Every structure is written in C-alpha cells, then in structure tokens.
C-alpha positions in Angstrom: 186.3 -19.5 -40.0 184.3 -22.3 -41.8 185.6 -24.1 -44.9 183.4 -24.4 -47.9 182.6 -27.9 -49.2 184.9 -27.4 -52.1 187.9 -26.6 -49.9 187.2 -29.5 -47.6 187.0 -31.8 -50.6 190.3 -30.6 -51.9 191.9 -31.2 -48.5 190.5 -34.8 -48.5 192.0 -35.4 -52.0 195.5 -34.3 -50.8 195.2 -36.4 -47.6 193.9 -39.4 -49.6 196.8 -39.1 -52.1 199.3 -38.9 -49.3 197.7 -41.9 -47.6 198.0 -43.9 -50.9 201.6 -43.1 -51.3 202.3 -43.9 -47.6 200.3 -47.2 -47.7 201.7 -48.8 -50.8 200.8 -47.0 -54.0 204.4 -47.7 -55.2 203.8 -51.4 -54.6 200.6 -51.2 -56.7 202.6 -49.6 -59.5 205.3 -52.3 -59.4 202.7 -55.1 -59.4 201.2 -53.6 -62.5 204.6 -53.5 -64.2 205.1 -57.2 -63.3 201.8 -58.2 -64.9 202.8 -56.9 -68.3 203.9 -60.4 -69.3 207.1 -62.4 -69.5 210.3 -60.8 -70.5 211.7 -62.3 -73.7 215.2 -63.7 -73.8 217.0 -61.7 -76.5 219.5 -63.2 -79.0 221.3 -61.2 -81.8 221.9 -63.6 -84.7 224.0 -62.6 -87.7 223.7 -64.6 -90.9 226.6 -64.2 -93.3 228.4 -66.3 -95.9 228.0 -69.1 -95.0 227.3 -69.4 -91.2 225.2 -68.2 -88.4 226.6 -66.4 -85.3 225.9 -67.8 -82.8 225.3 -71.2 -84.3 223.8 -72.5 -81.1 221.0 -71.0 -79.1 220.0 -72.5 -75.7 216.8 -71.7 -73.8 214.5 -73.5 -71.3 211.2 -74.9 -72.4 208.4 -72.2 -72.3 210.9 -69.3 -72.5 209.8 -66.4 -74.7 212.6 -66.0 -77.2 213.3 -62.8 -79.1 215.6 -63.0 -82.1 217.1 -60.0 -83.8 218.3 -61.3 -87.2 220.6 -59.4 -89.4 222.9 -59.9 -92.4 225.7 -57.9 -93.8 226.2 -59.5 -97.2 223.3 -61.1 -99.0 219.8 -62.2 -98.2 219.4 -65.2 -95.8 216.7 -66.9 -93.8 216.5 -68.3 -90.3 214.3 -71.4 -90.6 213.2 -73.8 -87.9 210.8 -76.5 -89.2 209.7 -77.8 -85.8 208.5 -74.3 -84.8 207.2 -73.4 -88.3 209.5 -70.3 -88.4 210.9 -69.0 -91.6 212.2 -65.4 -91.4 214.0 -63.7 -94.3 216.5 -60.9 -93.8 218.2 -58.6 -96.2 221.3 -56.3 -95.8 220.4 -53.2 -94.0 216.9 -54.5 -92.9 217.2 -56.5 -89.7 214.2 -58.5 -88.6 213.1 -59.0 -85.0 210.6 -61.7 -84.0 209.5 -63.6 -80.9 208.3 -67.2 -80.3 207.5 -69.4 -77.3 209.9 -72.3 -77.0 207.2 -74.8 -76.0 208.8 -78.0 -77.3 211.9 -79.5 -75.6 214.6 -80.9 -77.8 217.4 -79.9 -80.2 216.1 -78.4 -83.4 218.2 -77.5 -86.5 217.9 -74.1 -88.0 219.2 -73.3 -91.4 219.1 -70.9 -94.4 216.3 -71.9 -96.7 217.3 -69.6 -99.5 219.0 -70.8 -102.7 220.7 -67.4 -103.4 224.1 -69.1 -103.5 225.2 -72.7 -103.1 226.8 -71.9 -99.7 223.5 -70.9 -98.3 222.5 -74.6 -98.1 225.4 -75.2 -95.8 224.3 -72.7 -93.2 223.3 -74.6 -90.1 222.8 -74.1 -86.4 220.8 -75.6 -83.6 218.1 -74.4 -81.2 218.4 -76.3 -77.9 215.3 -76.2 -75.7 216.0 -77.7 -72.4 213.1 -79.3 -70.5 211.9 -77.9 -67.2 213.7 -79.3 -64.2 
C-alpha cells in the first residue's frame, strides 16, 4: 500500500517534531527565556510620616533596581539627585519604577515634597557597591 505525498509529509512532521524534542528543543526554549534581559532586584519602600522603610538600599553597580513605592498617610516622594529620580506617591496609588545603578557610591534619597514640615526630614541612602 503506497502512501500519498501528504501522508508522508505528515509523518515527517511528526518525526521532525520528536527529533527536536529529543535533541534539545527544551534547551532552545530555556535559552530564549534567559535572553529576555536582566532580572531586576526588587525593593518595597514605604514612605510614611516621617521616614522611609527601609531607609537603606544596597545594590551592586550595574544592577537593575526595581522600586515599589507606597505610602499609607500623605503624598511623599522618593528623590535621588545623582540618578535624576523623583517619584511621587499618593495613598492608595503605589508607584513602581526601575533604574540601572550605574554609578558606585552612597547617594542620599529624600522626600522632596513640602506637604508638611516633617517631609523635609525624611532621609535614606542608596548604596551602590562597585564591582569586585
């Protein structure tokens, strides 16, 4: 009994698919997942009268940093002059942002809003350790 060209082609597709799975198709998929870019280091920062929690964030130079900023009382900001970051957050409206920590050093962050006098006292530090 002779197979038609269509049936033979279908058999080849099944065989080829099986060969791809047996010969490393899963490896190809995992390589693609790795090429999606660097994974951000996440930090949850809460701004409240009149402090940041945590008040110190440590990363390594060239890390991708992801900040989820929230507040539970009044509007605040998370400002780092050296990185030109100024993010404002309001109660019930968290803000998430990312940046590359490409400069080594210790950089102050603070609340730049003048909503209440205590806002000016809100301070913390971003510590970016140099590569070893």
